[in-house]
C-alpha positions in Angstrom: 101.9 153.5 177.4 102.9 156.4 175.2 106.4 157.7 174.8 106.8 161.2 175.9 109.0 164.0 174.4 111.5 165.4 174.1 113.0 162.8 171.8 116.6 162.3 170.7 117.4 162.1 167.0 119.8 159.3 166.5 121.3 158.1 163.2 123.1 154.7 162.8 125.2 154.6 159.7 126.4 151.2 158.5 128.6 150.9 155.4 127.5 148.3 152.9 129.9 145.3 152.7 132.6 147.8 153.7 135.8 145.7 153.3 134.7 144.1 150.1 133.4 147.4 148.7 136.8 149.0 149.3 138.5 146.2 147.5 136.2 146.6 144.6 136.7 150.3 144.6 140.5 150.0 144.5 140.5 147.3 141.9 137.9 147.8 139.1 138.5 144.3 137.9 136.8 143.0 141.0 133.6 145.1 140.6 130.3 143.2 140.1 132.0 139.9 141.0 131.6 137.6 144.0 134.3 138.6 146.4 135.4 137.6 149.8 137.9 139.3 152.1 139.6 136.7 154.1 141.4 133.3 153.7 140.5 130.5 151.3 142.6 127.9 153.1 141.6 125.2 155.5 141.5 127.6 158.4 140.6 130.7 156.5 137.6 132.8 157.7 135.6 135.3 155.7 135.8 138.8 157.1 133.5 140.4 154.6 131.6 139.3 151.4 130.4 141.4 148.5 126.7 141.5 147.8 127.4 139.5 144.6 128.9 136.7 146.9 126.0 137.0 149.4 123.6 135.9 146.7 125.3 132.5 146.9 125.0 132.4 150.7 128.5 133.5 151.5 128.6 135.4 154.8 131.1 137.0 157.1 132.5 134.6 159.8 132.0 131.7 157.4 134.9 129.3 156.8 136.7 129.9 153.5 136.2 126.2 152.6 132.4 126.4 153.0 132.3 129.7 151.1 134.1 128.1 148.2 131.6 125.3 148.2 128.7 127.7 148.1 130.4 129.8 145.4 133.1 127.9 143.4 134.0 131.0 141.4 134.4 133.2 144.6 137.4 135.5 144.5 139.4 135.7 147.7 141.5 138.8 148.7 143.5 139.3 151.8 142.4 142.1 154.2 144.1 145.5 154.2 143.1 147.0 157.5 145.3 150.1 157.2 143.4 150.9 154.0 140.0 150.4 155.6 141.1 152.5 158.6 142.2 155.3 156.2 138.8 155.4 154.5 137.0 155.1 157.8 138.7 158.2 159.0 137.4 160.1 155.9 133.9 158.8 156.6 134.0 160.0 160.2 135.1 163.5 159.0 131.8 163.6 157.1 129.9 162.6 160.3 131.6 165.4 162.2 130.4 168.0 159.7 127.0 167.5 161.3 127.7 166.7 164.9 130.5 166.1 167.4 128.4 163.4 169.1 129.7 160.6 167.0 130.2 157.1 168.5 132.1 154.7 166.2 131.3 151.0 166.8 133.9 149.8 164.3 135.5 150.9 161.1 132.3 150.6 159.2 129.5 151.8 161.5 128.8 154.6 163.9 126.0 156.4 165.9 125.5 160.1 165.3 123.3 162.3 167.6 121.9 165.1 165.5 119.3 166.3 168.0 121.3 169.5 168.0 123.4 169.6 164.8 125.8 171.9 163.2 123.6 172.4 160.1 120.6 173.5 162.1 118.5 170.9 160.2 115.5 169.7 162.2 115.2 166.6 160.0 117.4 163.6 161.0 116.1 161.7 157.9 117.4 164.5 155.6 120.7 164.6 157.4 121.1 160.8 157.0 120.4 161.2 153.2 123.0 164.0 153.0 125.6 161.9 154.8 125.0 158.9 152.6 125.2 161.0 149.5 128.4 162.7 150.6 130.0 159.4 151.3 129.2 158.3 147.8 130.3 161.6 146.2 133.6 161.6 148.0 134.5 158.0 148.3 132.2 156.1 145.9 131.0 153.8 148.7 127.5 153.0 149.7 126.0 153.3 153.2 122.7 152.5 154.8 121.2 154.3 157.8 118.6 153.9 160.5 117.0 156.9 162.2 115.0 156.9 165.4 114.7 158.1 169.0 117.5 155.9 170.5 120.5 153.9 169.5 118.8 150.5 169.8 116.0 151.3 167.4 118.3 153.2 164.9 120.6 150.2 164.8 117.7 147.8 164.0 116.3 150.2 161.4 119.6 150.5 159.5 119.4 146.9 158.5 115.8 147.1 157.1 116.6 148.7 153.7 120.1 147.5 153.1 122.0 147.9 150.9 122.1 151.6 150.0 118.9 152.6 151.8 117.6 154.0 155.0 114.7 153.6 157.4 113.2 156.1 159.8 111.1 155.0 162.8 109.3 158.1 164.0 108.4 158.6 167.7 104.8 157.7 167.1 105.7 154.5 165.2 108.2 153.2 167.7 105.9 151.1 169.9 104.0 149.4 167.1 107.3 148.8 165.3 108.8 147.1 168.4 105.7 145.0 169.0 105.8 143.6 165.5 109.5 143.0 165.4 110.6 139.4 165.5 112.8 138.9 168.6 115.7 137.5 166.5 115.8 141.0 164.9 116.4 142.7 168.2 119.9 144.0 168.3 121.9 141.9 170.8 119.6 138.9 170.7 121.7 136.1 169.1 120.7 132.6 168.0 121.0 131.1 171.4 118.9 133.7 173.2 116.4 133.7 170.4 116.0 130.0 170.7 115.5 130.3 174.4 112.8 132.9 173.9 111.0 130.7 171.4 110.9 127.9 174.0 109.0 130.3 176.3 106.6 131.4 173.6 108.3 134.7 172.9 108.4 135.3 169.1 107.7 139.0 168.7 108.2 142.2 170.6 104.6 142.0 171.7 105.2 138.6 173.2 108.2 140.0 175.0 106.2 143.0 176.2 103.5 140.7 177.7 106.1 139.4 180.1 106.6 141.1 183.5 110.1 142.3 184.4 110.2 139.7 187.1 109.6 136.9 184.6 112.2 138.3 182.2 114.8 138.6 184.9 114.1 135.1 186.0 114.5 133.8 182.5 117.4 135.9 181.3 119.1 137.4 184.4 120.3 141.0 184.1 119.5 141.1 180.4 115.8 140.5 181.3 115.5 144.1 182.6 117.1 145.3 179.4 114.6 143.5 177.2 111.8 144.8 179.4 112.9 148.4 178.7 113.9 148.3 175.0 110.6 146.7 173.9 108.9 149.7 175.4 111.2 152.1 173.6 113.1 152.9 176.8 116.9 153.3 176.5 119.3 155.3 178.7 122.3 154.6 176.4 123.5 157.9 174.9 125.8 158.5 172.0 129.3 158.6 173.5 131.9 160.3 171.3 134.7 159.1 173.6 134.3 155.4 173.6 137.2 153.9 175.5 138.6 150.6 174.4 138.3 148.1 177.2 140.8 145.6 175.9 143.5 145.0 173.3 144.1 141.6 171.9 146.0 139.5 169.3 145.2 136.0 168.3 146.1 133.4 165.7 144.3 130.5 164.1 146.5 127.5 163.2 146.6 125.7 159.9 146.9 122.4 161.8 145.7 121.8 165.3 148.3 121.8 168.1 148.4 119.5 171.1 151.6 120.4 172.7 152.0 123.2 175.2 155.6 123.6 174.1 154.6 124.3 170.5 151.8 126.6 171.7 154.3 128.7 173.7 156.3 129.2 170.4 153.1 130.6 168.8 152.2 132.6 171.9 155.6 134.2 171.9 155.1 135.5 168.3 151.6 136.7 169.2 153.1 138.5 172.2 155.4 140.3 169.8 152.5 141.7 167.9 150.5 142.5 171.0 153.5 144.4 172.5 153.8 146.4 169.2 150.1 147.5 169.4 150.4 148.4 173.1 153.5 150.5 172.6 152.1 152.2 169.5 149.0 153.3 171.3 150.7 154.0 174.7 148.4 151.4 176.3 149.1 149.2 179.3 147.0 146.7 181.2 146.8 144.9 184.5 144.7 141.9 183.4 146.2 139.3 181.1 143.9 136.8 179.5 144.8 133.7 177.5 142.2 132.6 175.0 142.1 129.0 173.8 139.8 127.6 171.2 139.9 123.8 170.9 139.4 121.7 167.8 135.8 121.0 168.8 135.3 124.8 168.9 134.8 125.0 172.6 136.3 128.1 174.1 138.3 128.6 177.3 139.8 131.7 178.9 142.3 131.9 181.7 143.1 135.3 183.3 145.3 136.9 185.9 145.3 140.4 187.3 148.3 142.0 188.8 149.0 145.2 190.7 151.0 147.0 188.0 150.3 148.0 184.5 152.2 145.9 181.9 153.1 146.6 178.3 156.4 144.8 177.5 156.5 141.2 176.3 159.2 140.3 178.8 156.7 141.4 181.5 153.6 139.6 180.4 154.8 136.5 178.5 155.7 134.7 181.8 152.2 135.2 182.9 150.9 133.8 179.7 153.0 130.7 180.2 151.7 130.4 183.7 148.2 130.5 182.4 148.9 128.0 179.7 150.3 125.5 182.2 147.6 126.2 184.8 145.7 123.1 183.7 146.0 120.4 181.0 144.6 121.1 177.6 141.2 119.6 177.0 141.8 118.8 173.4 144.0 119.8 170.5 144.0 123.6 169.9 143.0 125.5 166.7 143.4 129.1 168.0 145.1 130.9 170.8 145.1 134.6 171.7 146.4 137.0 174.4 144.4 140.0 175.5 144.9 142.9 178.0 142.0 144.5 179.9 141.8 146.8 182.9 143.7 149.3 180.9 145.3 152.6 181.8 143.2 154.2 179.0 140.1 153.9 181.1 141.1 157.0 183.0 142.2 159.2 180.1 141.5 160.0 176.5 140.2 157.1 174.4 142.4 154.9 172.3 141.2 153.4 169.1 143.2 150.3 168.0 142.4 148.4 164.8 143.0 144.7 165.5 144.4 142.5 162.8 143.1 139.0 162.0 145.1 136.1 160.8 143.9 134.2 157.8 
């Protein structure tokens, strides 16, 4: 099967070690040193690691304790999300010089549809180079990029020549590229799904392609149809400049595990204060309240309740949180709790971008 034109020209830009790079930018003493953004304490979690730290095996989402073991001279700095957001805004301004079809995924990455662009440049690869150079010239930060016919392939391609590089998968190269790609490199295929694929003899895109859609749906449910299409270069997902946030959340990891509902409610009350502040600031309300509980054995549990009215004030939703907490007994001691709102009023109007904070 051959892919038929017309083809989209999609760029995925991914900033290199963004949070850590910003810290090194603002503090020259940190440059060329192994750096982690996050907490070094017992419950600290790494939010980002510089490439100097990555050489020692330090990665994002790793515990601060393990990161310290891997790199004893690792430098820890607390996150400054307002600063990251400020720089992210400047980066997006550069994107918009080329296209209004910009879809941010987070503060440090975005899709850009340059099929029809403001510069009249037919080469998406050249545009990606210009964007990366402008980011460096203006902000002294490095970015990598992937360029291809859809978001999925562009996302995969942006990781190939990291850091400070780019990769273009031209239309005529797409099918061969996907067939040779290891399934664990497919965007959206995590460790659990990859392991399941291995058990069924699926190691590469070609192995995936040799499965019928019925087989894949049987093995992976609705995701099976997605895998069937993407390995054939088929994706209906377009760049959406108005991505609407589906939820707003706040959570906290505790220094010591908590086993008492009474003590948990004290923590949840403080989390509710922060959540209310975010909701009011963004003029966001929600109908569905979800309580997230992570136990000391790292098992996760969520409990939700949906009402008829949109809620925003702490006094309105904290009683619901309490009801959810006491809905059933705790399964174990608790290391993290969080509250989130979904079913938002923003789903019917202009999008709201909210940068969530993390506790370290």
